[in-house]
LOFI-749589 format. One record per residue (C-alpha): residue number from 1; x, y, z. Coordinates in pm, whole numbers, plus 50000, padded with zeros to 5 digits. Example, Ala and Ser with C-alpha at 12.3 -4.5 7.8 and 13.67 -1.06 7.14 Angstrom:
<nodes>
(1,(51230,49550,50780))
(2,(51367,49894,50714))
</nodes>
This chain:
<nodes>
(1,(20700,71628,77013))
(2,(20572,71268,77180))
(3,(20575,71364,77551))
(4,(20283,71292,77785))
(5,(20240,71212,78131))
(6,(20143,70855,78318))
(7,(19991,70924,78650))
(8,(20120,70806,78922))
(9,(20452,70794,78822))
(10,(20491,71187,78607))
(11,(20659,71239,78254))
(12,(20861,71082,78016))
(13,(20925,71147,77622))
(14,(20918,70878,77318))
(15,(20952,70961,76921))
(16,(21071,70718,76668))
(17,(21415,70772,76449))
(18,(21491,70609,76149))
(19,(21304,70351,76280))
(20,(21468,70256,76587))
(21,(21248,70377,76913))
(22,(21385,70629,77193))
(23,(21215,70700,77501))
(24,(21309,70826,77869))
(25,(21062,70854,78206))
(26,(21002,71014,78427))
(27,(21062,71318,78428))
(28,(20847,71571,78679))
(29,(20704,71777,78455))
(30,(20609,71842,78083))
(31,(20886,72131,78016))
(32,(21205,71877,78167))
(33,(21088,71619,77936))
(34,(21055,71786,77587))
(35,(21403,72011,77756))
(36,(21490,71604,77790))
(37,(21408,71476,77355))
(38,(21501,71830,77245))
(39,(21822,71778,77383))
(40,(21867,71395,77235))
(41,(21722,71480,76885))
(42,(22021,71666,76855))
(43,(22270,71494,76984))
(44,(22132,71201,76723))
(45,(22150,71519,76385))
(46,(22526,71616,76505))
(47,(22773,71418,76387))
(48,(23037,71222,76659))
(49,(23330,71269,76624))
(50,(23508,70863,76634))
(51,(23765,70812,76926))
(52,(24079,70754,76693))
(53,(24155,70393,76755))
(54,(24578,70349,76821))
(55,(24632,70198,76483))
(56,(25001,70284,76567))
(57,(25334,70089,76737))
(58,(25566,70222,76971))
(59,(25904,70271,76906))
(60,(26028,70090,77102))
(61,(25816,69775,77048))
(62,(25941,69784,76608))
(63,(26355,69874,76749))
(64,(26233,69506,76941))
(65,(26072,69271,76708))
(66,(26387,69420,76498))
(67,(26625,69224,76736))
(68,(26513,68916,76782))
(69,(26469,68929,76425))
(70,(26852,69074,76346))
(71,(26991,68769,76632))
(72,(26851,68476,76434))
(73,(26902,68610,76057))
(74,(27288,68779,76099))
(75,(27564,68720,76272))
(76,(27693,68792,76652))
(77,(27875,69057,76535))
(78,(27649,69231,76338))
(79,(27370,69153,76607))
(80,(27599,69360,76892))
(81,(27632,69628,76692))
(82,(27240,69644,76568))
(83,(27218,69640,76992))
(84,(27460,69946,77048))
(85,(27303,70160,76807))
(86,(27007,70053,76933))
(87,(27013,70123,77296))
(88,(27099,70572,77155))
(89,(26765,70512,76951))
(90,(26540,70443,77258))
(91,(26710,70663,77495))
(92,(26590,70902,77282))
(93,(26263,70740,77126))
(94,(26138,70482,77343))
(95,(25834,70577,77461))
(96,(25779,70762,77163))
(97,(25557,70588,76937))
(98,(25689,70565,76556))
(99,(25436,70769,76389))
(100,(25568,71069,76645))
(101,(25963,71052,76493))
(102,(26013,71257,76217))
(103,(26282,71301,75955))
(104,(26374,71676,76108))
(105,(26422,71434,76466))
(106,(26667,71181,76295))
(107,(26817,71424,76082))
(108,(26920,71615,76428))
(109,(27080,71275,76552))
(110,(27273,71250,76267))
(111,(27357,71554,76304))
(112,(27532,71465,76622))
(113,(27700,71132,76558))
(114,(27912,71296,76236))
(115,(28119,71471,76476))
(116,(28247,71092,76487))
(117,(28321,71107,76164))
(118,(27994,71048,75887))
(119,(28104,70669,75834))
(120,(27961,70609,76203))
(121,(27643,70829,76084))
(122,(27596,70686,75770))
(123,(27593,70405,75937))
(124,(27333,70501,76116))
(125,(27073,70595,75878))
(126,(27119,70278,75735))
(127,(27016,70119,76056))
(128,(26756,70306,76105))
(129,(26607,70258,75717))
(130,(26657,69906,75745))
(131,(26489,69943,76122))
(132,(26169,70174,75971))
(133,(26120,69916,75677))
(134,(26147,69583,75870))
(135,(25800,69749,76023))
(136,(25617,69879,75691))
(137,(25721,69493,75501))
(138,(25457,69383,75813))
(139,(25240,69653,75773))
(140,(25319,69808,76141))
(141,(25366,70138,76028))
(142,(25285,70372,75747))
(143,(25654,70549,75652))
(144,(25932,70552,75719))
(145,(26129,70847,75864))
(146,(26462,70839,75730))
(147,(26406,70794,75421))
(148,(26424,71148,75342))
(149,(26738,71169,75517))
(150,(27039,71223,75291))
(151,(27382,71093,75315))
(152,(27650,71190,75437))
(153,(28009,71319,75185))
(154,(28265,71085,75289))
(155,(28579,71027,75148))
(156,(28622,70721,74990))
(157,(29019,70567,74960))
(158,(29127,70346,74855))
(159,(29215,70068,75152))
(160,(29554,70004,75332))
(161,(29625,69638,75197))
(162,(29997,69528,75368))
(163,(30320,69418,75203))
(164,(30393,69079,75132))
(165,(30663,69089,75415))
(166,(30515,69327,75693))
(167,(30227,69040,75678))
(168,(30566,68829,75732))
(169,(30726,68990,75951))
(170,(30378,69057,76222))
(171,(30326,68635,76125))
(172,(30646,68562,76329))
(173,(30610,68775,76533))
(174,(30336,68609,76693))
(175,(30448,68414,76983))
(176,(30440,68050,76894))
(177,(30323,67859,77285))
(178,(30017,68047,77197))
(179,(29798,68021,76870))
(180,(29837,68264,76760))
(181,(30080,68189,76536))
(182,(29851,67888,76404))
(183,(29566,68098,76434))
(184,(29709,68408,76177))
(185,(29823,68176,75937))
(186,(29484,67969,75926))
(187,(29377,68332,75822))
(188,(29625,68447,75565))
(189,(29627,68080,75390))
(190,(29250,68048,75374))
(191,(29190,68407,75338))
(192,(28933,68342,75551))
(193,(28735,68598,75716))
(194,(28850,68647,76133))
(195,(28442,68527,76246))
(196,(28489,68202,76002))
(197,(28818,68074,76120))
(198,(28668,68175,76510))
(199,(28400,67949,76400))
(200,(28577,67659,76278))
(201,(28499,67293,76355))
(202,(28713,66980,76321))
(203,(28381,66808,76160))
(204,(28521,67033,75909))
(205,(28834,66981,75795))
(206,(28974,66753,75541))
(207,(29264,66630,75632))
(208,(29273,66379,75398))
(209,(29180,66587,75109))
(210,(29354,66907,75252))
(211,(29060,67092,75198))
(212,(28837,67252,75510))
(213,(28526,67437,75521))
(214,(28385,67794,75620))
(215,(28010,67922,75684))
(216,(27928,68314,75641))
(217,(27602,68473,75640))
(218,(27729,68754,75401))
(219,(27452,68601,75124))
(220,(27140,68765,74964))
(221,(26902,68554,75257))
(222,(27116,68601,75534))
(223,(27169,68212,75490))
(224,(27476,68064,75635))
(225,(27622,67970,75317))
(226,(27963,67699,75315))
(227,(28258,67655,75016))
(228,(28520,67493,75018))
(229,(28875,67652,74996))
(230,(29160,67384,74959))
(231,(29426,67410,75225))
(232,(29801,67478,75179))
(233,(30076,67240,75266))
(234,(30236,67508,75554))
(235,(29803,67454,75714))
(236,(29794,67172,75624))
(237,(30170,67106,75865))
(238,(29923,67332,76087))
(239,(29628,67142,76157))
(240,(29732,66759,76151))
(241,(30004,66871,76464))
(242,(29684,67037,76602))
(243,(29473,66759,76601))
(244,(29683,66523,76745))
(245,(29713,66753,77025))
(246,(29394,66932,77060))
(247,(29086,66814,77318))
(248,(28870,66617,77181))
(249,(28599,66810,77441))
(250,(28616,67136,77271))
(251,(28448,67124,76865))
(252,(28675,67439,76742))
(253,(28937,67455,76580))
(254,(29101,67726,76791))
(255,(28945,67857,77176))
(256,(28983,67989,77520))
(257,(28885,68043,77850))
(258,(28733,68393,77924))
(259,(28575,68542,78211))
(260,(28202,68598,78109))
(261,(28102,68905,78264))
(262,(27748,68820,78202))
(263,(27767,68485,78390))
(264,(28046,68612,78656))
(265,(28258,68287,78549))
(266,(28510,68180,78402))
(267,(28368,67959,78079))
(268,(28520,67816,77742))
(269,(28437,67916,77405))
(270,(28575,68002,77027))
(271,(28723,68355,77064))
(272,(28438,68678,76881))
(273,(28763,68889,76848))
(274,(29137,68953,76912))
(275,(29189,69354,76753))
(276,(29496,69344,77083))
(277,(29687,69070,76896))
(278,(29706,69287,76561))
(279,(29788,69553,76763))
(280,(30045,69427,76949))
(281,(30213,69239,76716))
(282,(30240,69576,76445))
(283,(30387,69760,76634))
(284,(30612,69519,76784))
(285,(30749,69489,76351))
(286,(30721,69835,76307))
(287,(30491,69855,76062))
(288,(30172,70017,75964))
(289,(29878,69840,76148))
(290,(29588,69637,75943))
(291,(29366,69439,76122))
(292,(29280,69064,75974))
(293,(29041,69179,75690))
(294,(29376,69295,75507))
(295,(29513,68912,75469))
(296,(29179,68858,75224))
(297,(29358,69180,75043))
(298,(29658,69097,75039))
(299,(29587,68730,74901))
(300,(29339,68908,74663))
(301,(29633,69071,74516))
(302,(29865,68844,74527))
(303,(29686,68604,74328))
(304,(29548,68883,74060))
(305,(29956,68984,74008))
(306,(29984,68645,73947))
(307,(29772,68632,73700))
(308,(29526,68401,73858))
(309,(29092,68430,73705))
(310,(28859,68635,73858))
(311,(28642,68318,73970))
(312,(28795,68176,74105))
(313,(28971,68427,74309))
(314,(28555,68553,74393))
(315,(28505,68142,74510))
(316,(28812,68112,74774))
(317,(28753,68441,74878))
(318,(28296,68397,74931))
(319,(28173,68679,74709))
(320,(27877,68642,74578))
(321,(27927,68912,74333))
(322,(28208,68974,74134))
(323,(28197,69343,74172))
(324,(28302,69269,74534))
(325,(28585,69083,74388))
(326,(28693,69378,74215))
(327,(28716,69555,74529))
(328,(29036,69298,74713))
(329,(29184,69302,74402))
(330,(29379,69624,74472))
(331,(29648,69603,74211))
(332,(29584,69744,73833))
(333,(29423,69499,73557))
(334,(29665,69401,73290))
(335,(29345,69622,73080))
(336,(29414,69982,73223))
(337,(29838,69952,73179))
(338,(29785,69837,72826))
(339,(29553,70149,72745))
(340,(29802,70373,72993))
(341,(30098,70310,72727))
(342,(29901,70325,72409))
(343,(29845,70720,72623))
(344,(30202,70750,72678))
(345,(30294,70665,72287))
(346,(30076,70873,72159))
(347,(30180,71148,72356))
(348,(30463,71109,72301))
(349,(30461,71085,71882))
(350,(30222,71370,71999))
(351,(30408,71609,72102))
(352,(30702,71535,71847))
(353,(30572,71672,71614))
(354,(30415,71962,71824))
(355,(30844,72019,71912))
(356,(30916,72005,71453))
(357,(30674,72276,71413))
(358,(30755,72535,71710))
(359,(31180,72473,71564))
(360,(31035,72486,71179))
(361,(30846,72824,71238))
(362,(31166,72992,71461))
(363,(31345,72916,71144))
(364,(31117,73062,70926))
(365,(31105,73342,71105))
(366,(31521,73435,71192))
</nodes>
């Protein structure tokens, strides 16, 4: 140890370790100086535990960024649904870091949501996976705790498709004094999605060429994609009349005045949802309840029954994949029917031969 005394000041230690000088002054006694030097050497020779560096991300912050992204790249309906789910997540895990949320925690939440339905629970799993993957893609987090959560089994059924007669009953009962009847016919004759008709503007309606443009975000990349749809004669007459009677200050084909709780004032703009309309009309018509999307399924089935090529149906519905269109076509294809006819014919022959052989065998025994 290198300790020394300096008159008038006291003792100090002074040493060099790995090319670095360490010194401290002034101690009253040599013993104190040596003890201080020994302590300093011990500190330098003992590996120090590095304080943990906070590299994680708050779950609340991740959810906020994800919702901002959805608001820009997806439809308002999808954004509203995402906000509804996110409120429940934040209530549970809003004060945690993403790394603190475990698969077990998510599973417990999913089991509770399954009490509503398996479809509801699976929808939560999809949304949570998308949220964590959003963070992984940007390298904000390292893992996705929702990846190992298994989807719940669901009972898949063929969607109910109303008959043309039931659809006509519902349309006929719509009040002509309001825009309800015109609205239903527009959805029926374009096979458009409700959101597409709600945001249909006059600039996208070409009455001379008898065609209109519908926009959807249900495409890869969430791009707002247009498609042209021919206008039927029935719809053409309706749109001409609505165009003549339109409010030139309103760009939408269908709009309404409503009270906004957010702004605490009456507003004017396009519809968001009109599900009450369909429930009321279905009850009046005495038919099984169906919503606007059923018009698309019913229209696709009618076209398929009348041998319209699947590619044409796909174009009108605005599907990117042919397999999606096949889901909408609920009628049995001709190839399936022909296959069953062949099976039935072959089975009849087999049954006849078997019956003849059994009869001959019995006659031999007698």
